[in-house]
C-alpha positions as CSV (number, residue, x, y, z in Angstrom):
1,X,-62.9,18.5,-22.6
2,X,-61.8,22.0,-21.5
3,X,-64.0,24.8,-23.0
4,X,-60.9,26.6,-24.5
5,X,-59.9,23.4,-26.3
6,X,-63.4,22.8,-27.5
7,X,-63.6,26.4,-28.9
8,X,-60.2,26.0,-30.6
9,X,-61.3,22.8,-32.3
10,X,-64.6,24.3,-33.4
11,X,-62.7,27.2,-35.0
12,X,-60.3,24.7,-36.7
13,X,-63.1,22.6,-38.2
14,X,-65.6,25.4,-39.0
15,X,-64.0,26.1,-42.3
16,X,-63.9,23.8,-45.3
17,X,-60.7,21.8,-45.8
18,X,-58.5,24.0,-47.9
19,X,-58.1,23.1,-51.5
20,X,-54.3,23.4,-51.6
21,X,-54.1,20.9,-48.7
22,X,-56.4,18.5,-50.6
23,X,-54.0,18.7,-53.5
24,X,-51.2,17.7,-51.2
25,X,-53.2,14.7,-50.0
26,X,-53.9,13.6,-53.6
27,X,-50.2,13.8,-54.5
28,X,-48.6,12.4,-51.3
29,X,-51.1,10.1,-49.7
30,X,-52.9,7.9,-52.3
31,X,-54.4,5.7,-49.6
32,X,-56.9,8.5,-48.9
33,X,-58.6,7.7,-52.2
34,X,-59.4,4.2,-51.1
35,X,-61.1,5.2,-47.9
36,X,-64.9,5.2,-47.6
37,X,-66.2,8.7,-48.2
38,X,-67.3,9.1,-44.6
39,X,-63.7,8.2,-43.4
40,X,-62.2,10.7,-45.9
41,X,-64.4,13.5,-44.3
42,X,-63.5,12.4,-40.8
43,X,-59.8,12.2,-41.7
44,X,-59.8,15.8,-42.9
45,X,-61.6,17.0,-39.7
46,X,-59.0,15.2,-37.6
47,X,-56.2,16.7,-39.6
48,X,-57.6,20.2,-39.1
49,X,-57.5,19.6,-35.3
50,X,-54.1,18.0,-35.4
51,X,-52.5,20.8,-37.4
52,X,-54.1,23.4,-35.1
53,X,-53.0,21.8,-31.9
54,X,-49.6,20.3,-32.6
55,X,-46.4,22.2,-33.1
56,X,-44.1,21.2,-36.0
57,X,-40.4,22.1,-35.9
58,X,-37.8,21.6,-38.5
59,X,-34.4,20.1,-37.6
60,X,-31.1,19.7,-39.4
61,X,-31.8,22.8,-41.6
62,X,-35.3,21.6,-42.7
63,X,-37.8,24.4,-43.3
64,X,-41.3,23.5,-42.4
65,X,-44.0,23.6,-45.1
66,X,-47.7,22.8,-45.5
67,X,-46.6,19.7,-47.5
68,X,-44.7,18.3,-44.5
69,X,-47.5,19.1,-42.0
70,X,-50.2,17.6,-44.2
71,X,-48.3,14.5,-45.1
72,X,-47.5,13.7,-41.4
73,X,-51.0,14.6,-40.2
74,X,-52.8,12.4,-42.8
75,X,-50.9,9.3,-41.7
76,X,-51.0,10.1,-37.9
77,X,-54.8,10.9,-38.1
78,X,-55.6,7.7,-40.0
79,X,-54.9,5.8,-36.8
80,X,-57.5,7.9,-35.0
81,X,-60.6,7.3,-37.1
82,X,-63.6,6.2,-35.1
83,X,-61.6,6.4,-31.8
84,X,-63.3,9.2,-30.0
85,X,-62.1,12.8,-29.7
86,X,-58.7,12.4,-28.1
87,X,-56.1,13.3,-30.7
88,X,-52.8,12.2,-29.0
89,X,-53.6,14.3,-26.0
90,X,-50.1,14.4,-24.5
91,X,-48.3,15.1,-27.8
92,X,-47.2,18.7,-28.3
93,X,-44.2,18.6,-30.8
94,X,-43.3,16.9,-34.0
95,X,-39.6,17.4,-34.9
96,X,-38.8,16.7,-38.5
97,X,-35.3,16.1,-40.0
98,X,-34.7,16.2,-43.8
99,X,-33.6,12.5,-43.9
100,X,-32.4,9.7,-41.6
101,X,-30.4,11.2,-38.8
102,X,-27.6,10.2,-36.4
103,X,-27.9,10.1,-32.7
104,X,-25.3,9.3,-30.1
105,X,-25.7,6.0,-28.1
106,X,-24.0,4.3,-25.2
107,X,-24.0,0.5,-24.9
108,X,-23.3,-1.4,-21.7
109,X,-21.7,-4.8,-22.0
110,X,-22.2,-7.7,-19.5
111,X,-18.7,-7.1,-18.1
112,X,-19.5,-3.4,-17.4
113,X,-17.7,-1.9,-20.4
114,X,-19.4,1.2,-21.9
115,X,-19.1,1.7,-25.7
116,X,-20.1,5.0,-27.3
117,X,-21.1,5.5,-30.9
118,X,-23.8,6.7,-33.2
119,X,-26.9,5.2,-34.7
120,X,-28.9,6.1,-37.8
121,X,-32.6,6.5,-37.2
122,X,-35.7,7.1,-39.3
123,X,-37.9,8.3,-36.4
124,X,-38.4,8.0,-32.7
125,X,-40.9,8.7,-29.9
126,X,-38.9,10.4,-27.2
127,X,-41.8,10.3,-24.9
128,X,-45.6,11.0,-25.0
129,X,-44.9,14.7,-25.7
130,X,-42.5,14.5,-28.7
131,X,-42.2,12.5,-32.0
132,X,-39.1,12.8,-34.2
133,X,-39.4,11.9,-37.9
134,X,-37.3,11.8,-41.1
135,X,-39.1,13.7,-43.9
136,X,-37.6,11.4,-46.6
137,X,-39.1,8.4,-44.8
138,X,-42.4,10.1,-44.0
139,X,-42.8,10.8,-47.7
140,X,-41.7,7.3,-48.7
141,X,-44.2,5.7,-46.3
142,X,-47.1,7.9,-47.5
143,X,-46.5,7.0,-51.1
144,X,-48.1,3.6,-50.5
145,X,-45.5,1.2,-51.9
146,X,-47.0,-1.5,-49.5
147,X,-43.5,-2.6,-48.3
148,X,-44.8,-2.8,-44.7
149,X,-42.6,0.1,-43.5
150,X,-44.2,3.4,-42.5
151,X,-42.4,5.5,-40.0
152,X,-45.4,7.6,-39.1
153,X,-47.7,4.6,-38.4
154,X,-44.8,3.2,-36.3
155,X,-44.1,6.2,-34.2
156,X,-47.7,7.2,-33.7
157,X,-48.6,3.6,-32.7
158,X,-46.0,4.2,-29.9
159,X,-48.0,7.4,-29.0
160,X,-51.2,5.3,-28.6
161,X,-49.3,2.7,-26.6
162,X,-48.0,5.4,-24.2
163,X,-51.4,7.0,-23.5
164,X,-51.7,4.7,-20.5
165,X,-48.1,5.9,-19.5
166,X,-46.5,2.5,-20.2
167,X,-45.0,1.6,-23.5
168,X,-45.5,-2.1,-23.3
169,X,-47.4,-3.2,-26.4
170,X,-50.7,-3.0,-24.6
171,X,-52.4,0.3,-25.3
172,X,-55.5,1.4,-23.5
173,X,-58.4,-0.8,-24.8
174,X,-62.0,0.1,-24.9
175,X,-63.1,-2.5,-22.3
176,X,-61.2,-4.2,-19.5
177,X,-62.4,-7.6,-20.8
178,X,-60.5,-7.1,-24.0
179,X,-57.0,-7.4,-22.4
180,X,-57.0,-11.2,-21.9
181,X,-57.5,-11.8,-25.7
182,X,-55.1,-9.0,-26.6
183,X,-52.3,-10.5,-24.4
184,X,-52.9,-14.0,-25.6
185,X,-52.9,-13.2,-29.3
186,X,-50.2,-10.6,-29.4
187,X,-48.0,-12.5,-27.0
188,X,-48.3,-15.6,-29.2
189,X,-47.6,-13.7,-32.4
190,X,-44.6,-11.9,-30.8
191,X,-43.1,-15.3,-29.8
192,X,-43.8,-16.7,-33.3
193,X,-42.1,-13.8,-34.9
194,X,-39.1,-14.2,-32.6
195,X,-38.9,-17.9,-33.4
196,X,-39.2,-17.3,-37.2
197,X,-36.4,-14.7,-37.1
198,X,-34.2,-16.9,-35.0
199,X,-34.7,-19.6,-37.7
200,X,-33.9,-17.1,-40.5
201,X,-37.3,-17.6,-42.0
202,X,-39.0,-15.0,-44.2
203,X,-41.7,-13.1,-42.2
204,X,-44.6,-10.9,-43.2
205,X,-43.9,-8.5,-40.3
206,X,-40.5,-6.8,-40.0
207,X,-38.0,-8.5,-37.8
208,X,-37.6,-5.2,-35.9
209,X,-40.8,-6.2,-34.1
210,X,-38.8,-8.8,-32.1
211,X,-37.0,-6.0,-30.1
212,X,-39.8,-5.7,-27.5
213,X,-43.6,-6.0,-27.1
214,X,-43.8,-2.2,-27.8
215,X,-41.9,-2.5,-31.0
216,X,-44.0,-5.6,-32.0
217,X,-47.2,-3.5,-31.6
218,X,-45.8,-0.7,-33.7
219,X,-44.6,-3.1,-36.4
220,X,-47.9,-4.9,-36.4
221,X,-49.7,-1.6,-36.9
222,X,-47.5,-0.8,-39.9
223,X,-48.4,-4.2,-41.4
224,X,-52.1,-3.8,-40.6
225,X,-52.4,-0.6,-42.6
226,X,-49.7,-1.4,-45.3
227,X,-50.4,-5.1,-46.0
228,X,-53.9,-5.7,-44.6
229,X,-55.0,-8.6,-46.8
230,X,-51.8,-10.6,-46.2
231,X,-52.0,-10.0,-42.5
232,X,-55.7,-11.0,-42.4
233,X,-55.0,-14.2,-44.4
234,X,-51.8,-15.2,-42.6
235,X,-52.4,-13.9,-39.1
236,X,-56.2,-13.8,-38.8
237,X,-56.4,-13.5,-35.0
238,X,-53.8,-10.7,-34.9
239,X,-55.7,-8.9,-37.6
240,X,-59.0,-9.3,-35.7
241,X,-57.4,-7.7,-32.6
242,X,-56.0,-4.8,-34.5
243,X,-59.3,-4.3,-36.4
244,X,-61.1,-4.1,-33.1
245,X,-58.6,-1.7,-31.5
246,X,-58.4,0.6,-34.5
247,X,-62.1,0.1,-35.4
248,X,-61.1,-0.1,-39.0
249,X,-60.9,-2.9,-41.6
250,X,-58.1,-1.9,-44.1
251,X,-58.4,-5.2,-46.0
252,X,-61.9,-4.0,-47.2
253,X,-60.3,-0.9,-48.8
254,X,-58.6,-3.0,-51.4
255,X,-61.4,-4.1,-53.7
256,X,-61.7,-4.0,-57.5
257,X,-58.4,-2.4,-58.8
258,X,-60.4,-0.6,-61.6
259,X,-62.7,0.9,-58.9
260,X,-59.7,2.0,-56.9
261,X,-58.1,3.7,-59.9
262,X,-61.4,5.4,-60.7
263,X,-61.6,6.6,-57.1
264,X,-58.1,7.9,-57.2
265,X,-58.7,9.7,-60.4
266,X,-61.8,11.4,-59.1
267,X,-59.9,12.4,-55.9
268,X,-57.2,14.1,-58.1
269,X,-59.9,15.9,-60.1
270,X,-61.5,17.2,-56.9
271,X,-58.2,18.4,-55.7
272,X,-57.5,20.2,-58.9
273,X,-60.7,22.0,-58.5
274,X,-60.6,23.0,-54.8
275,X,-47.9,13.0,-52.0
276,X,-32.3,-2.8,-44.1
277,X,-30.4,-4.0,-41.4
278,X,-31.7,-4.2,-37.9
279,X,-30.1,-2.1,-35.1
280,X,-30.6,-3.0,-31.4
281,X,-31.9,-0.4,-29.0
282,X,-32.4,-0.9,-25.2
283,X,-35.3,1.6,-24.9
284,X,-38.6,0.2,-26.4
285,X,-39.8,3.4,-27.9
286,X,-36.5,5.1,-28.6
287,X,-36.9,4.9,-32.4
288,X,-37.3,3.1,-35.6
289,X,-33.6,2.6,-36.4
290,X,-34.0,0.3,-39.4
291,X,-31.5,1.2,-42.0
292,X,-32.6,2.0,-45.5
């Protein structure tokens, strides 16, 4: 790592995590209270680096606030726990709209006709350098309603997928020997989801994952963190692959509900002292355009 970057990170993490930001975490991201204490500490360190290195910009009249930055950073950095020191190295800008936004699109038919229109999106990864998000949907995903939809998990899974330059549903794995099992399991699950959607069957994972292998990986990531027990029980091989990739076991976070409530209550006290239809898209990482 470049000495300048190391020095900047050391400065960012040398101070205690600010109490006002901890209060935002307690209000907006209840999943934090379920994490092991060591993960909660690492999450805050990752967030300090993320907030120091990435540029947030408001769009559509949205004024950036600490609440927006912290809520995005908490979810984005959860995907990074135990994964070494690279924090989305190519990413520079997070562009945030107040709500779902419209983008112009052009569709080409088989007979060569071009149709122009608009599409409503919740978020998108333009490339490895830029992520676009809807603040309403960021906040809804962070609230932890366990519906399997989380736009930050989705778009930042695309960021991980693009770290090897190709958005193809096969992110850079720790060892070359892991790719065969990854391709076998995720390829099979992708085909199974496509078949279930074609048969109009109910599925645990969102049907948007049938758009491409890249979208399947992003949707599987959402399900892994949002519905871990169901994914583990119904798609055990897929869960095992994601557990090995993310080096986390989210199903283990959901233990005795009374203990979870007690942990959440304690986290709040600490903070007081010191928050549809499917639309087709040709580009695999152009965006999460599920309508709400």
